[in-house]
LOBAMAR-155070 format. One record per residue (C-alpha): residue number from 1; x, y, z. Coordinates in pm, 1 decimal. Layout:
// LOBAMAR-155070
baba:c1:c2:c3
NUM:X:Y:Z
...
END
This chain:
// LOBAMAR-155070
baba:c1:c2:c3
1:6920.7:10634.5:-4268.3
2:6679.8:10522.1:-4517.6
3:6331.7:10534.9:-4371.0
4:6238.1:10216.8:-4545.3
5:6525.3:10036.9:-4380.7
6:6412.4:10164.7:-4037.3
7:6057.1:10049.0:-4090.5
8:6169.2:9702.5:-4207.1
9:6376.4:9648.5:-3893.4
10:6086.4:9745.6:-3678.7
11:5862.1:9494.1:-3850.3
12:6116.4:9215.8:-3802.2
13:6139.3:9289.1:-3430.3
14:5765.1:9283.5:-3395.4
15:5738.6:8945.6:-3571.3
16:6010.9:8798.0:-3347.3
17:5834.7:8927.6:-3039.1
18:5503.9:8770.9:-3152.1
19:5673.8:8436.9:-3216.5
20:5830.1:8446.3:-2870.3
21:5487.2:8504.4:-2707.2
22:5325.5:8216.0:-2892.9
23:5584.3:7956.2:-2784.7
24:5425.5:7751.4:-2490.1
25:5591.5:7730.5:-2150.9
26:5576.8:7353.8:-2082.0
27:5747.6:7375.9:-1748.1
28:5490.1:7619.0:-1618.4
29:5203.2:7408.8:-1738.5
30:5342.8:7090.2:-1581.5
31:5388.2:7270.9:-1251.2
32:5026.5:7398.4:-1256.6
33:4887.5:7053.2:-1345.6
34:5083.4:6872.4:-1075.5
35:4985.9:7130.2:-820.6
36:4617.7:7088.6:-909.1
37:4635.3:6709.4:-883.4
38:4817.4:6734.2:-552.8
39:4554.8:6967.3:-410.5
40:4274.2:6733.8:-532.9
41:4444.9:6429.1:-379.5
42:4491.5:6615.9:-51.5
43:4123.7:6706.6:-57.6
44:4018.9:6342.4:-115.0
45:4248.6:6215.9:159.2
46:4127.2:6486.5:390.8
47:3762.3:6404.6:321.0
48:3825.8:6033.7:376.5
49:4007.8:6102.9:704.9
50:3725.4:6331.3:812.3
51:3457.5:6069.7:735.4
52:3651.4:5788.0:895.5
53:3729.1:5975.8:1216.7
54:3458.9:6234.3:1270.1
55:3168.0:6083.5:1062.4
56:3256.4:5710.7:1085.8
57:2986.9:5613.5:1334.5
58:2721.6:5806.1:1145.7
59:2807.2:5649.9:808.8
60:2832.8:5299.1:953.9
61:2487.7:5339.3:1105.9
62:2339.6:5466.5:780.4
63:2500.4:5184.4:580.7
64:2373.2:4925.9:825.0
65:2021.0:5048.7:769.9
66:2030.4:4960.3:402.2
67:2092.2:4609.3:270.8
68:2059.9:4448.9:-68.1
69:1875.9:4125.2:-3.5
70:1680.7:3846.5:-166.7
71:1330.6:3821.7:-20.4
72:1058.4:3567.2:-85.6
73:733.8:3656.2:-257.0
74:465.1:3443.8:-85.8
75:271.3:3200.7:-305.0
76:-61.3:3032.4:-230.5
77:-105.4:2654.9:-207.2
78:-370.0:2521.1:-442.5
79:-726.4:2487.7:-317.5
80:-905.5:2155.4:-278.7
81:-1262.5:2168.5:-406.8
82:-1555.0:1928.3:-403.7
83:-1716.1:1813.7:-728.1
84:-1943.9:2119.6:-730.7
85:-1664.6:2371.0:-675.5
86:-1719.0:2417.3:-301.7
87:-1389.3:2490.1:-120.2
88:-1272.4:2215.8:114.4
89:-918.4:2340.7:178.6
90:-791.8:2695.1:127.1
91:-476.6:2886.4:220.2
92:-525.1:3217.6:401.4
93:-250.6:3478.3:461.9
94:-129.5:3494.5:822.9
95:155.7:3661.6:1011.1
96:461.2:3494.7:1164.1
97:676.1:3673.9:1423.2
98:1053.6:3704.2:1370.5
99:1335.1:3887.4:1547.2
100:1708.4:3941.7:1558.5
101:1808.6:3781.1:1892.1
102:2094.4:4027.7:1946.3
103:1856.0:4320.2:1937.8
104:1590.1:4157.7:2152.5
105:1805.1:4008.9:2431.4
106:1900.7:4347.4:2588.4
107:1529.0:4417.4:2647.4
108:1400.8:4175.1:2915.0
109:1074.4:4367.2:2948.7
110:1011.8:4330.7:2575.7
111:1079.4:3956.6:2600.4
112:826.7:3930.0:2883.3
113:566.1:4125.1:2685.7
114:626.6:3917.3:2371.2
115:598.8:3592.4:2564.9
116:260.6:3700.0:2699.1
117:133.4:3800.5:2355.8
118:258.3:3482.6:2186.5
119:141.9:3258.4:2472.5
120:493.8:3133.1:2541.0
121:695.5:3088.2:2855.9
122:929.5:3388.9:2908.1
123:1209.3:3156.7:3020.0
124:1164.6:2936.6:2713.1
125:1161.7:3238.1:2481.5
126:1477.9:3381.6:2637.8
127:1651.7:3044.5:2612.8
128:1569.0:3021.9:2242.3
129:1704.3:3370.8:2183.4
130:2027.4:3293.5:2369.5
131:2072.5:2963.0:2185.2
132:2038.1:3135.3:1845.2
133:2190.1:3474.0:1927.2
134:2442.8:3439.8:1643.5
135:2160.5:3436.4:1390.3
136:2023.8:3756.7:1241.6
137:1678.2:3610.1:1177.6
138:1477.3:3379.9:1403.7
139:1109.7:3285.6:1396.2
140:955.7:3334.3:1739.1
141:614.1:3192.3:1645.7
142:453.1:3095.1:1317.7
143:97.2:3170.9:1214.0
144:-38.3:3405.3:1477.1
145:-376.9:3577.3:1494.6
146:-418.8:3932.8:1355.3
147:-475.1:4069.9:1707.7
148:-143.3:3921.6:1820.4
149:33.0:4074.0:1519.0
150:-92.9:4419.8:1615.5
151:33.8:4375.9:1972.0
152:376.2:4271.4:1840.5
153:389.1:4591.6:1634.9
154:315.7:4796.5:1947.4
155:594.6:4620.6:2141.6
156:841.5:4690.6:1860.9
157:750.1:5059.2:1862.1
158:747.7:5086.5:2242.2
159:1097.2:4942.9:2290.4
160:1246.8:5068.5:1964.4
161:1353.0:4721.4:1845.3
162:1404.5:4763.4:1473.0
163:1460.2:4395.9:1389.3
164:1136.6:4264.7:1537.2
165:838.1:4220.5:1314.2
166:599.8:3994.3:1125.6
167:622.5:3816.0:793.4
168:331.6:3715.3:570.9
169:286.1:3339.6:523.7
170:-5.2:3112.5:435.6
171:-199.4:2883.7:666.9
172:-427.3:2601.0:556.4
173:-791.5:2629.8:654.8
174:-1059.0:2361.4:616.9
175:-1411.3:2511.5:601.9
176:-1587.6:2178.5:666.2
177:-1369.3:2085.5:963.0
178:-1386.0:1727.3:1082.6
179:-1638.2:1618.5:816.4
180:-1352.1:1585.2:565.2
181:-1067.5:1560.3:818.4
182:-932.7:1211.9:747.9
183:-965.3:1242.9:370.5
184:-806.8:1583.6:319.3
185:-537.9:1533.8:580.9
186:-320.2:1822.0:698.7
187:-17.0:2032.7:612.4
188:283.2:2118.0:827.3
189:399.5:2462.7:937.9
190:567.0:2515.7:598.9
191:239.7:2436.9:415.7
192:354.0:2095.6:289.2
193:114.5:1801.2:290.7
194:184.8:1538.2:555.6
195:-142.0:1340.0:569.3
196:-431.6:1239.2:344.4
197:-487.9:1394.6:2.7
198:-271.3:1689.6:104.5
199:17.1:1442.9:106.6
200:-93.1:1230.7:-190.3
201:-120.3:1534.0:-421.8
202:139.4:1757.0:-257.3
203:334.7:1802.3:-581.3
204:18.8:1924.6:-753.9
205:-96.4:2155.9:-473.8
206:241.3:2289.7:-360.1
207:328.8:2653.9:-425.9
208:672.3:2783.4:-522.3
209:753.2:3120.4:-358.2
210:899.6:3388.2:-580.9
211:1225.2:3576.8:-521.3
212:1303.8:3943.0:-566.7
213:1614.8:4148.8:-494.6
214:1537.5:4455.3:-282.5
215:1703.7:4718.4:-68.7
216:1578.5:4701.8:288.9
217:1636.2:4919.0:590.3
218:1711.0:4794.1:941.1
219:1343.2:4737.1:1006.7
220:1322.2:4511.6:702.0
221:1113.9:4769.1:523.3
222:1162.4:4763.2:148.0
223:1314.2:5089.3:27.8
224:1351.9:4992.0:-334.4
225:1270.1:4690.2:-550.2
226:1579.6:4621.8:-758.6
227:1467.5:4324.5:-970.2
228:1241.3:4020.0:-968.4
229:1458.2:3709.6:-974.2
230:1179.3:3449.8:-990.7
231:802.2:3501.9:-1010.9
232:581.2:3321.4:-754.3
233:403.8:3007.4:-873.0
234:75.6:2936.6:-698.0
235:-25.5:2573.5:-646.6
236:-280.9:2416.7:-879.6
237:-634.9:2355.4:-755.1
238:-755.3:1997.3:-702.1
239:-1117.3:1900.6:-775.8
240:-1239.8:1591.5:-591.7
241:-1517.5:1349.5:-675.5
242:-1663.0:1401.2:-326.9
243:-1992.8:1583.2:-283.4
244:-1986.8:1809.2:21.4
245:-2362.5:1776.4:71.8
246:-2358.9:1398.2:61.2
247:-2048.1:1384.6:277.7
248:-2221.9:1590.7:545.4
249:-2531.1:1367.9:541.0
250:-2327.1:1047.6:564.7
251:-2110.0:1192.0:842.2
252:-2412.9:1299.8:1043.1
253:-2591.8:965.5:1021.4
254:-2279.0:763.1:1093.7
255:-2204.6:975.4:1399.6
256:-2559.6:921.1:1526.7
257:-2525.0:545.1:1489.7
258:-2192.8:542.3:1674.7
259:-2339.5:742.6:1961.4
260:-2660.5:542.2:1975.2
261:-2485.0:206.4:1992.7
262:-2175.2:332.8:2177.3
263:-1957.0:187.7:1903.3
264:-1580.1:201.7:1897.7
265:-1553.1:326.8:1539.4
266:-1730.2:327.4:1203.1
267:-1681.4:404.6:835.0
268:-1900.0:446.5:528.6
269:-1845.6:487.3:154.3
270:-2078.6:603.7:-124.0
271:-1991.9:533.2:-489.5
272:-2132.5:660.7:-816.2
273:-2203.4:338.7:-1004.6
274:-2172.7:479.4:-1356.7
275:-1839.8:660.2:-1312.9
276:-1662.0:485.0:-1025.1
277:-1630.5:817.6:-843.5
278:-1630.6:819.9:-464.5
279:-1904.2:1063.2:-361.0
280:-1865.1:1030.8:15.4
281:-1619.6:869.6:255.4
282:-1671.0:924.0:628.0
283:-1527.1:787.7:950.3
284:-1579.1:787.9:1323.6
285:-1411.1:898.6:1539.6
286:-1320.4:1209.3:1341.5
287:-1068.5:1486.4:1389.2
288:-1073.0:1854.9:1303.5
289:-769.4:1954.6:1093.7
290:-819.0:2317.8:1199.9
291:-765.1:2232.4:1566.9
292:-434.8:2193.2:1747.8
293:-249.9:1871.3:1670.7
294:-246.3:1736.6:2024.5
295:-521.7:1480.2:1958.6
296:-421.3:1115.3:1917.9
297:-297.5:1033.4:1569.0
298:-530.0:731.4:1563.3
299:-817.8:968.5:1487.5
300:-633.8:1088.1:1174.0
301:-679.4:748.1:1006.0
302:-910.9:720.9:709.5
303:-1054.4:392.0:832.3
304:-1240.5:326.7:509.1
305:-906.5:247.5:341.5
306:-666.5:177.5:629.2
307:-868.8:-58.0:854.6
308:-972.5:-407.8:751.8
309:-1260.9:-628.7:855.8
310:-1387.0:-974.2:781.8
311:-1691.2:-894.7:569.5
312:-1912.3:-1173.0:700.8
313:-2235.8:-1242.6:515.8
314:-2192.4:-950.1:277.2
315:-1985.1:-1179.3:51.1
316:-2268.0:-1429.8:12.4
317:-2419.0:-1247.3:-288.5
318:-2078.1:-1261.0:-456.6
319:-2060.1:-1638.3:-407.5
320:-2413.0:-1669.9:-542.9
321:-2318.2:-1455.8:-844.3
322:-2026.2:-1685.4:-928.5
323:-2245.8:-1992.6:-890.3
324:-2507.0:-1842.6:-1124.1
325:-2235.3:-1744.2:-1369.9
326:-2098.5:-2099.7:-1378.4
327:-2442.6:-2256.2:-1400.1
328:-2401.8:-2437.8:-1069.6
329:-2735.7:-2304.1:-944.1
330:-3030.2:-2093.2:-1054.1
331:-3223.7:-1841.8:-843.7
332:-3480.3:-2107.3:-747.9
333:-3253.4:-2409.4:-717.1
334:-3365.3:-2594.1:-396.8
335:-3110.5:-2621.9:-115.1
336:-3178.0:-2818.9:201.1
337:-3023.4:-2646.3:506.3
338:-3179.3:-2878.3:764.6
339:-3097.8:-2928.9:1051.3
340:-2914.3:-2592.1:1047.6
341:-2572.6:-2754.3:1097.1
342:-2325.6:-2875.9:835.1
343:-2012.9:-3072.4:917.0
344:-1705.2:-2980.0:712.5
345:-1414.8:-3199.2:812.2
346:-1370.5:-3170.2:1186.9
347:-1561.7:-2842.7:1202.5
348:-1924.3:-2739.6:1185.1
349:-2102.3:-2459.8:1004.8
350:-2414.6:-2331.5:1183.4
351:-2719.9:-2121.5:1112.0
352:-2897.0:-1913.4:1373.5
353:-3213.4:-2113.3:1301.7
354:-3299.6:-2432.2:1118.4
355:-3433.9:-2282.2:795.8
356:-3509.3:-2620.5:643.8
357:-3563.0:-2626.7:269.4
358:-3460.7:-2306.2:92.4
359:-3363.9:-2204.9:-259.5
360:-3070.6:-1993.3:-382.4
361:-3264.2:-1669.9:-340.5
362:-3393.8:-1747.1:8.4
363:-3041.7:-1850.0:117.1
364:-2956.2:-1482.7:73.0
365:-3287.7:-1366.6:216.4
366:-3234.2:-1559.8:540.5
367:-2852.1:-1529.6:525.9
368:-2804.5:-1903.8:568.6
369:-2442.0:-2007.0:627.9
370:-2524.2:-2370.4:562.2
371:-2695.0:-2289.8:232.8
372:-2417.0:-2070.4:94.7
373:-2147.7:-2321.4:198.2
374:-2328.2:-2598.2:9.7
375:-2330.6:-2372.9:-297.1
376:-1962.5:-2280.8:-258.2
377:-1850.6:-2640.9:-215.6
378:-1998.5:-2719.2:-558.3
379:-1732.1:-2492.3:-710.6
380:-1357.1:-2533.4:-730.3
381:-1144.2:-2344.2:-481.5
382:-948.1:-2189.1:-762.4
383:-1264.3:-2051.3:-923.3
384:-1374.2:-1882.3:-600.2
385:-1027.5:-1742.2:-539.1
386:-1000.7:-1608.6:-894.2
387:-1339.9:-1439.4:-863.3
388:-1249.6:-1273.6:-533.9
389:-916.6:-1172.3:-685.8
390:-1081.7:-1012.8:-990.7
391:-1319.4:-823.6:-764.5
392:-1014.1:-664.5:-603.5
393:-987.2:-846.6:-271.9
394:-624.5:-854.0:-165.0
395:-538.2:-556.2:-390.1
396:-522.9:-182.2:-337.3
397:-813.2:2.8:-497.6
398:-585.5:240.9:-687.0
399:-720.0:564.4:-537.2
400:-361.9:649.6:-430.3
401:-455.6:730.2:-74.0
402:-159.4:724.2:167.1
403:-168.7:429.0:402.6
404:-423.6:227.8:204.7
405:-402.7:-143.7:286.9
406:-452.7:-433.3:47.9
407:-648.9:-659.8:275.9
408:-589.1:-1032.3:289.1
409:-680.9:-1316.4:54.7
410:-475.8:-1630.1:98.6
411:-374.8:-1833.8:-209.5
412:-628.5:-2109.6:-276.2
413:-350.7:-2370.9:-266.6
414:-331.2:-2315.1:108.4
415:-704.0:-2341.7:175.6
416:-827.8:-2624.6:387.2
417:-1174.6:-2768.1:324.9
418:-1309.3:-2567.5:616.9
419:-1144.0:-2247.0:491.8
420:-1308.9:-2307.7:154.3
421:-1636.6:-2313.8:345.6
422:-1576.6:-2012.4:571.4
423:-1468.3:-1794.9:279.1
424:-1820.4:-1837.9:144.9
425:-1968.0:-1647.5:440.5
426:-1694.1:-1391.2:490.6
427:-1442.9:-1540.1:733.0
428:-1081.6:-1607.6:642.7
429:-1035.6:-1295.5:431.7
430:-1013.1:-927.8:520.6
431:-1122.1:-625.2:321.5
432:-1162.1:-252.3:366.8
433:-1494.2:-71.5:346.5
434:-1388.0:72.4:11.2
435:-1291.1:-269.2:-129.3
436:-1630.0:-411.5:-36.5
437:-1803.7:-115.4:-201.0
438:-1600.2:-174.2:-517.1
439:-1706.9:-540.2:-525.7
440:-2076.0:-442.2:-492.3
441:-2036.2:-187.4:-771.2
442:-1988.1:-484.1:-1007.1
443:-2336.2:-611.0:-919.9
444:-2476.9:-258.5:-954.2
445:-2317.2:-187.2:-1294.5
446:-2437.8:-504.3:-1466.2
447:-2110.1:-688.8:-1417.7
448:-1858.4:-410.7:-1500.8
449:-1569.1:-333.9:-1265.9
450:-1460.0:28.3:-1304.0
451:-1152.0:181.3:-1139.6
452:-1236.9:397.9:-840.3
453:-1123.0:754.4:-795.9
454:-1128.7:1039.2:-545.0
455:-1091.2:1293.0:-828.1
456:-1373.7:1425.8:-1040.2
457:-1390.6:1253.8:-1377.9
458:-1472.0:1415.9:-1708.9
459:-1489.1:1084.4:-1891.5
460:-1617.2:749.2:-1768.1
461:-1359.4:469.1:-1802.0
462:-1462.2:162.5:-1995.4
463:-1399.0:-84.7:-1712.2
464:-1362.9:-463.0:-1713.3
465:-1644.2:-712.8:-1742.8
466:-1647.5:-952.2:-1447.8
467:-2000.4:-1095.9:-1477.8
468:-2264.0:-1123.1:-1744.6
469:-2521.6:-847.4:-1720.5
470:-2800.4:-1102.5:-1669.6
471:-2615.7:-1257.3:-1373.8
472:-2570.2:-920.8:-1202.0
473:-2938.2:-835.7:-1259.7
474:-3047.8:-1170.1:-1115.2
475:-2839.5:-1116.9:-800.7
476:-2980.9:-766.4:-756.4
477:-3331.9:-905.5:-779.7
478:-3242.1:-1171.8:-523.6
479:-3099.0:-906.9:-290.5
480:-3424.8:-713.8:-296.1
481:-3572.0:-992.8:-87.5
482:-3315.1:-917.0:184.6
483:-3472.6:-573.3:228.5
484:-3825.4:-715.9:223.5
485:-4023.7:-800.2:540.5
486:-3894.3:-1158.2:512.1
487:-3528.2:-1053.7:500.3
488:-3263.8:-938.5:748.5
489:-3245.5:-574.2:632.4
490:-3596.6:-436.8:657.3
491:-3455.8:-110.7:800.7
492:-3262.6:-45.4:480.0
493:-3585.5:12.2:286.3
494:-3653.0:350.4:121.6
495:-4009.8:456.9:40.8
496:-4094.4:448.5:-332.6
497:-3758.6:290.4:-424.1
498:-3647.6:-68.2:-463.9
499:-3337.8:-143.7:-257.8
500:-3095.4:-432.7:-303.8
501:-2845.2:-513.6:-32.4
502:-2702.8:-755.0:218.6
503:-2630.6:-748.3:589.4
504:-2321.9:-881.5:760.0
505:-2242.4:-943.7:1125.2
506:-1894.0:-1076.4:1188.0
507:-1706.5:-1154.8:1506.5
508:-1385.6:-960.1:1545.8
509:-1063.8:-1148.6:1502.5
510:-824.6:-1130.5:1796.5
511:-499.8:-1303.2:1881.3
512:-568.9:-1674.8:1898.5
513:-920.2:-1668.8:1747.8
514:-1234.5:-1458.6:1768.2
515:-1368.1:-1239.4:2048.4
516:-1692.9:-1363.3:2203.0
517:-1877.3:-1033.9:2242.0
518:-1714.2:-802.7:1989.0
519:-1874.8:-767.8:1646.9
520:-1863.3:-559.3:1332.4
521:-2202.3:-472.2:1184.7
522:-2206.2:-420.2:807.1
523:-2457.1:-336.2:536.8
524:-2378.2:-314.3:165.6
525:-2645.3:-208.8:-80.2
526:-2746.5:-20.9:-393.4
527:-3032.8:199.3:-514.5
528:-3247.4:204.7:-719.0
529:-3229.8:-171.9:-759.9
530:-3364.7:-167.4:-1116.4
531:-3086.2:55.9:-1247.9
532:-2856.9:145.2:-954.7
533:-2711.5:493.6:-927.3
534:-2539.9:456.9:-588.9
535:-2360.1:187.6:-391.0
536:-2309.3:237.0:-19.3
537:-2129.9:28.7:242.2
538:-2164.1:99.8:615.2
539:-1945.1:-63.4:880.8
540:-1993.7:-8.0:1256.4
541:-1717.6:-144.6:1477.3
542:-1808.6:-300.2:1813.3
543:-2161.8:-168.2:1866.6
544:-2293.4:-227.6:2218.1
545:-2624.2:-400.1:2288.4
546:-2773.6:-460.2:1943.8
547:-2499.8:-554.3:1703.1
548:-2662.7:-704.4:1391.0
549:-2592.0:-535.1:1060.5
550:-2961.7:-511.0:979.0
551:-3029.0:-319.3:1302.0
552:-2715.9:-102.9:1331.5
553:-2578.7:-36.1:980.6
554:-2885.7:-69.5:757.2
555:-3068.9:240.0:895.7
556:-2766.8:455.6:814.7
557:-2783.3:334.0:455.0
558:-3155.3:407.4:432.4
559:-3132.2:765.1:560.4
560:-2827.1:864.9:357.0
561:-2946.8:707.2:33.6
562:-3292.6:862.5:64.4
563:-3129.7:1206.4:73.8
564:-2884.8:1118.6:-203.4
565:-3167.3:1013.2:-435.7
566:-3342.6:1342.5:-366.0
567:-3027.5:1553.1:-413.8
568:-2949.0:1389.6:-748.4
569:-3310.8:1383.0:-867.3
570:-3307.9:1007.8:-923.8
571:-3659.9:889.4:-1015.2
572:-3813.7:582.8:-846.7
573:-3773.4:243.7:-1013.1
574:-4116.3:230.7:-1173.6
575:-4074.4:578.7:-1319.6
576:-3728.6:480.6:-1444.4
577:-3883.8:184.7:-1626.7
578:-4146.0:409.8:-1785.6
579:-3882.9:662.8:-1896.6
580:-3659.5:386.2:-2032.1
581:-3942.7:234.5:-2235.1
582:-4036.1:580.1:-2367.0
583:-3677.1:643.1:-2481.7
584:-3661.5:307.7:-2658.9
585:-3993.5:365.5:-2838.0
586:-3887.1:714.0:-2945.8
END
């Protein structure tokens, strides 16, 4: 055979064999793939069965220790500050105790120990836990002391109770205690204002807690912070017009007067004449907002704006001012008050003494009821009512204090002749201590009525003119005689300063008339009389023994205003005149 032919056949066989090797075996491959998937599936099923049966309890326990939760980020309520930046109300972090009732109930010894630490009855604590045992989170006590929080941590560790612990919250603290109690008010357990300025400006002061999503274990410990859902928003600070120093002085002197005369209650207000800011507002009895809330709620009242009085003779300068403004009288217009009794219809108006022949100024000096009624009866009822109305009697002062009352001023159309007379010496209308102070600020500011405020002002409001400046100055000069040795308020005098003011002693109104031996002693005044910086009104309710305004209320004015003039570096009247002349000449 031809060798070439043999070699060619061999080559063809080799090529055929190579082609046969390269052809894939799809059946084999499919069998291998399905076998692999089957083995993998069997492994997964086997692992799942193993974990469910043999490791189920372990995995359930581990999963229960880790939870994805939303937790609050505490935020601080805004501070309340006095006009000089001194803190009056602050929020401090405190601990609150919580627990899972289901975990705590099986441990009666732990319940007993917790009750002792938290100063609770063990039976009461157990009853609370049983009542809320379906809940996973229950507050046991809010706002505990640091020492109590440490003892709670020891109890949790001792009994191995994972879901027992403390949570950080904020508690309101008032550094000045009862001195500012009725003004600042209080907050509830959730740090929301429920009384006083805490309530009035709650929207401004309130904090908004933040939220973050975290992974926690069974002890509520954060394992991982996942994301911040909402940032915390702290409350905004509130700056008051009050001066902590002046508030303390007024509080101290008012408390001394109440104790000395065994009075039922008292209130006092100090105003800045130029700005209308309230610099001090104090009351007796007081309450400490830091103490437990068991004390009678009556002591929470800010009496300077919630309690009314008949102002008595303190309205006489206002009647005189209107008469001067209308030209009915002049400061030296003669007025015969003899014999000390004046018949008005079926009633009589009386003076303590028969003062005989007086003038407009000495009517105020001696506080003659007969004299001021004769002046008032020369004016129309409507004119007197309109003047009282413009001064703010019968209207809220606008300081936005919760519970403020408007007082009482009847429409002039309903006045009888005798009511026209009694309104001239402070009976038949009712005002608060703050309303009376606002009325006197018109005399002190040369006839301008400015809106009052409990917040610090950056700009002085323009105000409304109620009287001519000359009229207000004349009345102030007339009121200086009240504080002179011839007047009823000698104890209101301040060395080296000229004081203008008026006393008032009014019987208390009761059902069916007036009480025989219950009085309210009042003094309203301003310093320095030449160019007043401060107005102060003091009211003492039901003093025992001595009860006249000049004896009970006037000394409080003198002591507080003497310190206020020193604190604010107010020069005496004569020096003020010298400085004023020097400025004009320059």
